[in-house]
C-alpha positions as CSV (number, residue, x, y, z in Angstrom):
1,X,0.5,-44.4,0.4
2,X,-1.6,-44.9,3.4
3,X,-3.6,-42.0,5.3
4,X,-1.6,-39.9,8.0
5,X,-4.0,-40.5,10.9
6,X,-2.2,-38.2,13.1
7,X,-2.7,-35.2,10.2
8,X,-6.5,-36.2,9.5
9,X,-7.1,-36.1,13.5
10,X,-5.5,-32.8,13.7
11,X,-7.1,-31.4,10.8
12,X,-10.8,-32.5,12.0
13,X,-10.3,-31.3,15.5
14,X,-8.8,-27.9,14.2
15,X,-12.0,-27.7,11.8
16,X,-14.5,-28.6,14.3
17,X,-12.6,-25.7,16.9
18,X,-13.5,-23.2,14.0
19,X,-16.9,-24.1,13.3
20,X,-17.9,-23.6,16.7
21,X,-15.9,-20.2,17.3
22,X,-16.7,-19.1,14.3
23,X,-20.4,-19.2,15.1
24,X,-20.6,-18.2,18.8
25,X,-18.4,-15.2,17.5
26,X,-19.9,-14.3,14.2
27,X,-22.3,-11.3,15.2
28,X,-19.5,-9.4,16.7
29,X,-17.5,-10.7,13.1
30,X,-20.2,-9.1,10.8
31,X,-20.0,-5.8,12.9
32,X,-16.4,-6.2,12.3
33,X,-16.1,-6.4,9.1
34,X,-18.9,-3.9,8.2
35,X,-16.9,-1.4,10.3
36,X,-13.7,-2.1,8.5
37,X,-15.1,-2.2,4.9
38,X,-16.2,1.6,5.4
39,X,-14.0,4.0,3.5
40,X,-14.0,7.8,4.9
41,X,-15.3,10.1,1.8
42,X,-14.9,13.7,2.4
43,X,-14.6,13.8,5.9
44,X,-17.4,11.9,6.9
45,X,-17.8,8.1,7.6
46,X,-21.3,5.9,8.6
47,X,-19.8,4.2,11.8
48,X,-17.6,6.3,14.1
49,X,-17.7,3.1,16.5
50,X,-17.8,-0.2,16.0
51,X,-21.0,-0.3,18.4
52,X,-22.8,2.0,15.4
53,X,-23.1,-1.3,13.3
54,X,-24.8,-3.0,16.1
55,X,-27.0,-0.6,16.9
56,X,-28.0,0.3,13.2
57,X,-29.2,-3.4,13.1
58,X,-31.1,-3.0,16.7
59,X,-32.6,0.4,15.4
60,X,-33.7,-1.3,11.7
61,X,-35.0,-4.3,13.4
62,X,-32.6,-6.5,11.7
63,X,-30.7,-8.2,14.2
64,X,-31.2,-11.5,12.5
65,X,-29.2,-9.9,9.5
66,X,-25.9,-10.1,12.0
67,X,-26.1,-13.5,10.8
68,X,-26.3,-13.1,7.2
69,X,-23.8,-15.4,5.4
70,X,-22.8,-17.0,8.8
71,X,-23.3,-21.2,6.6
72,X,-20.9,-19.4,4.1
73,X,-18.6,-18.3,6.5
74,X,-18.9,-21.6,8.5
75,X,-18.2,-23.8,5.2
76,X,-15.2,-21.7,4.3
77,X,-13.6,-21.7,8.1
78,X,-14.2,-25.5,7.9
79,X,-12.7,-26.4,5.0
80,X,-9.7,-24.0,5.3
81,X,-8.7,-24.9,8.6
82,X,-9.0,-28.8,7.8
83,X,-7.0,-28.2,4.8
84,X,-4.7,-26.2,7.0
85,X,-4.1,-28.3,9.9
86,X,-3.9,-31.4,7.7
87,X,-1.6,-29.7,5.6
88,X,0.7,-28.4,8.6
89,X,0.4,-31.3,10.7
90,X,1.5,-33.7,7.5
91,X,4.6,-31.7,6.3
92,X,5.7,-30.9,9.9
93,X,5.9,-34.6,10.2
94,X,7.4,-35.1,7.1
95,X,10.1,-33.1,7.5
96,X,11.0,-34.5,11.0
97,X,10.8,-37.9,9.1
98,X,13.4,-36.9,6.1
99,X,15.7,-34.6,8.4
100,X,16.0,-36.7,11.2
101,X,15.5,-33.7,13.9
102,X,13.8,-34.3,17.2
103,X,11.8,-31.4,17.2
104,X,11.4,-28.7,14.5
105,X,13.0,-24.9,14.5
106,X,11.4,-21.6,13.8
107,X,12.3,-21.2,10.4
108,X,11.1,-24.7,9.1
109,X,8.2,-24.1,11.0
110,X,7.5,-20.2,9.7
111,X,8.1,-22.2,5.9
112,X,5.6,-25.3,6.5
113,X,2.8,-22.7,8.2
114,X,3.1,-20.4,5.3
115,X,2.9,-23.4,3.0
116,X,0.2,-24.7,4.2
117,X,-1.7,-21.3,4.5
118,X,-1.1,-20.8,0.3
119,X,-2.8,-24.0,-0.3
120,X,-5.5,-23.1,2.1
121,X,-6.1,-19.6,1.1
122,X,-6.3,-20.7,-2.8
123,X,-8.6,-23.7,-2.2
124,X,-11.3,-21.4,-0.2
125,X,-10.7,-18.1,-1.6
126,X,-13.9,-17.5,-3.5
127,X,-16.2,-19.1,-0.1
128,X,-13.9,-15.9,1.5
129,X,-15.0,-13.6,-1.1
130,X,-18.6,-14.8,-0.6
131,X,-18.6,-14.4,3.0
132,X,-17.1,-11.1,3.1
133,X,-19.8,-9.6,0.1
134,X,-22.4,-11.1,2.4
135,X,-21.5,-9.6,5.5
136,X,-20.9,-6.1,3.9
137,X,-23.9,-5.9,2.1
138,X,-27.1,-3.8,3.6
139,X,-28.9,-5.7,6.5
140,X,-31.1,-7.8,5.4
141,X,-30.0,-7.9,1.7
142,X,-27.7,-10.3,1.3
143,X,-27.5,-12.6,-1.4
144,X,-27.5,-16.3,-1.2
145,X,-24.1,-18.2,-1.9
146,X,-24.6,-19.0,-5.6
147,X,-26.3,-15.6,-6.4
148,X,-23.1,-13.7,-4.7
149,X,-20.6,-15.9,-6.8
150,X,-22.0,-15.6,-10.0
151,X,-23.2,-12.1,-10.1
152,X,-19.9,-10.9,-11.5
153,X,-17.4,-12.9,-13.5
154,X,-15.3,-15.9,-11.6
155,X,-12.5,-14.2,-11.7
156,X,-14.0,-11.6,-9.1
157,X,-14.5,-14.6,-7.0
158,X,-10.5,-14.5,-6.3
159,X,-10.6,-10.6,-5.1
160,X,-8.0,-10.4,-2.6
161,X,-6.1,-13.6,-3.5
162,X,-3.2,-11.8,-3.5
163,X,-3.5,-10.1,-0.3
164,X,-4.5,-13.8,0.9
165,X,-1.4,-15.1,0.1
166,X,0.6,-12.3,2.0
167,X,-1.6,-13.0,4.8
168,X,-0.3,-16.6,5.2
169,X,2.0,-15.2,7.4
170,X,-0.9,-14.5,9.9
171,X,-1.3,-18.1,10.9
172,X,2.5,-18.5,9.9
173,X,3.4,-16.3,13.2
174,X,0.3,-17.3,15.0
175,X,0.6,-21.2,15.2
176,X,4.9,-21.2,15.5
177,X,4.2,-19.0,18.7
178,X,1.6,-21.1,19.8
179,X,3.6,-24.4,19.1
180,X,6.9,-22.9,20.8
181,X,5.0,-21.6,23.9
182,X,3.1,-24.8,24.0
183,X,6.5,-26.8,24.0
184,X,8.2,-24.7,26.6
185,X,5.1,-24.9,28.9
186,X,4.8,-29.1,28.3
187,X,8.1,-29.4,29.0
188,X,8.3,-28.0,32.2
189,X,5.0,-29.8,33.4
190,X,6.9,-32.8,32.6
191,X,9.7,-31.9,35.2
192,X,7.5,-31.0,37.5
193,X,5.6,-33.5,39.7
194,X,2.5,-33.4,37.3
195,X,3.9,-36.0,35.1
196,X,0.6,-36.8,33.4
197,X,0.3,-33.3,32.0
198,X,0.6,-34.3,28.6
199,X,-1.8,-31.4,27.0
200,X,-2.8,-28.1,27.8
201,X,-5.3,-26.8,30.1
202,X,-8.0,-24.9,28.8
203,X,-7.2,-22.2,29.9
204,X,-3.2,-22.4,29.0
205,X,-4.5,-22.9,25.4
206,X,-6.7,-20.1,25.6
207,X,-4.3,-17.8,26.7
208,X,-1.6,-18.9,24.4
209,X,-3.6,-18.8,21.5
210,X,-4.8,-15.3,22.6
211,X,-1.1,-14.0,22.9
212,X,0.2,-15.6,19.9
213,X,-3.2,-13.9,17.5
214,X,-2.4,-10.8,19.0
215,X,1.1,-10.8,18.1
216,X,0.2,-12.0,14.5
217,X,-2.5,-9.6,13.9
218,X,-1.1,-6.5,14.8
219,X,2.1,-7.2,12.4
220,X,-0.4,-8.1,9.5
221,X,-3.4,-5.4,10.2
222,X,-2.6,-2.8,7.6
223,X,-3.2,-5.9,4.8
224,X,-5.9,-7.2,6.5
225,X,-8.0,-3.6,6.0
226,X,-6.8,-3.7,2.9
227,X,-8.3,-7.2,2.0
228,X,-11.7,-6.3,3.3
229,X,-11.9,-3.4,1.5
230,X,-11.3,-4.9,-1.4
231,X,-13.9,-8.1,-0.8
232,X,-16.7,-5.6,0.3
233,X,-20.1,-5.8,-1.4
234,X,-20.8,-3.0,-4.4
235,X,-23.4,-0.4,-3.1
236,X,-26.2,-0.3,-5.5
237,X,-26.9,3.5,-4.7
238,X,-25.4,5.0,-7.7
239,X,-23.0,4.3,-10.9
240,X,-20.4,6.4,-9.7
241,X,-19.9,3.9,-6.5
242,X,-20.0,0.9,-9.3
243,X,-17.5,2.5,-11.2
244,X,-15.4,3.2,-8.0
245,X,-15.7,-0.9,-7.4
246,X,-13.4,-0.9,-10.7
247,X,-10.5,1.0,-9.0
248,X,-10.6,-1.2,-5.9
249,X,-9.6,-4.5,-7.4
250,X,-6.0,-4.0,-7.1
251,X,-3.7,-3.6,-3.8
252,X,-2.1,-0.2,-4.9
253,X,-5.3,1.3,-6.1
254,X,-6.6,0.3,-2.1
255,X,-3.5,1.6,-0.4
256,X,-3.5,4.9,-2.1
257,X,-7.4,5.6,-1.5
258,X,-6.9,4.7,2.3
259,X,-3.7,7.0,2.1
260,X,-5.7,9.8,0.4
261,X,-8.8,9.3,2.6
262,X,-8.2,8.6,6.0
263,X,-3.9,8.9,6.4
264,X,-1.8,6.5,7.9
265,X,-4.0,5.6,10.6
266,X,-6.5,4.7,8.0
267,X,-4.2,1.4,7.7
268,X,-5.4,0.7,11.4
269,X,-9.0,1.4,11.6
270,X,-11.0,-1.0,13.3
271,X,-7.5,-2.5,14.6
272,X,-9.2,-2.9,18.3
273,X,-12.0,-4.8,16.8
274,X,-10.1,-7.1,14.5
275,X,-7.9,-8.1,17.8
276,X,-11.2,-8.6,20.0
277,X,-13.0,-11.0,16.9
278,X,-9.5,-12.9,16.0
279,X,-8.0,-13.4,19.7
280,X,-11.3,-14.3,20.6
281,X,-11.9,-16.7,18.0
282,X,-8.3,-18.0,17.5
283,X,-8.3,-18.7,21.4
284,X,-11.7,-20.6,21.4
285,X,-10.5,-22.7,18.4
286,X,-7.4,-23.6,20.0
287,X,-8.8,-24.7,23.2
288,X,-11.6,-26.7,21.6
289,X,-8.9,-28.1,19.3
290,X,-7.1,-28.8,22.6
291,X,-9.8,-30.6,24.3
292,X,-11.3,-32.9,21.4
293,X,-7.7,-34.1,19.9
294,X,-7.9,-37.1,22.0
295,X,-11.2,-37.9,21.6
296,X,-11.2,-37.0,17.9
297,X,-8.0,-39.6,17.9
298,X,-10.1,-42.2,19.4
299,X,-13.3,-41.8,17.2
300,X,-11.1,-42.0,13.8
301,X,-9.2,-45.3,15.4
302,X,-12.7,-46.8,16.1
303,X,-13.9,-46.1,12.3
304,X,-10.6,-47.6,10.7
305,X,-11.3,-50.4,13.3
306,X,-14.7,-51.1,12.3
307,X,-13.9,-50.7,8.4
308,X,-11.1,-53.5,8.7
309,X,-13.3,-55.8,10.6
310,X,-16.0,-55.0,8.1
311,X,-13.6,-55.6,5.3
312,X,-12.5,-59.0,6.7
313,X,-15.9,-60.2,7.0
314,X,-17.0,-59.6,3.5
315,X,-13.9,-60.7,1.9
316,X,-14.6,-64.3,4.4
317,X,-18.0,-64.4,3.1
């Protein structure tokens, strides 16, 4: 079975888009994660606003620590987006070929997106957990990737996997909404005088990406907050907080803890920060992906042609 070049092109452009958007927005992501990870105890909390995290980094002269874990996050983002876009594109094309349909329905799209997301979550969960622990570590005290993963047992590297699988509904909703809106917009452009409108403009891709991600983020945010709390770095302050780590392993324990300490609104703590970060990140990702998709396809064809010609010369030699 040959390599699906369409899927490789989609996966490569998606992964590059993810890499660039993650790097550009990483300080915001660090502030967001530390803010979300803090659980209110006895009516007190260290960070009352998202900007408090930024101010702490500035006041302690640890601004560069806003980038702690960037390498791991980029590796995780690149791999996850490549796997996701490849799986999503490949399964969608396979479904259309087997079913004979010209378009993919909403239900089938959700199932395919969820399946691609589940595969991605299992493969990249250790990197996801490690990057979260690095970000939520005290400024200037973040450990390296290997030390972070081996500090506890390997099973701890898969903390939050259950919620990650549940959150496959997030990109499923996002990309389904994006694809459906994209198809409608391109059909409209095709029927108009602009016959050359094959791909979305950068602005259109940004708007559709922001809208689709906003909807997905709002619907899945309580699970996102629980996942951050589960994956947060251990506190080295005292043995009591280390012991509390054991009670935060399960989804049910986290839900109960947030409910008791913060109430129903605790499940939505940091929602504005999550929407700001993820909407900008996803919109940039999809915008970059749309603009480099054609270039990526040409490069892949050029590489394939070069390898084919080289192989032919070696055989004839």
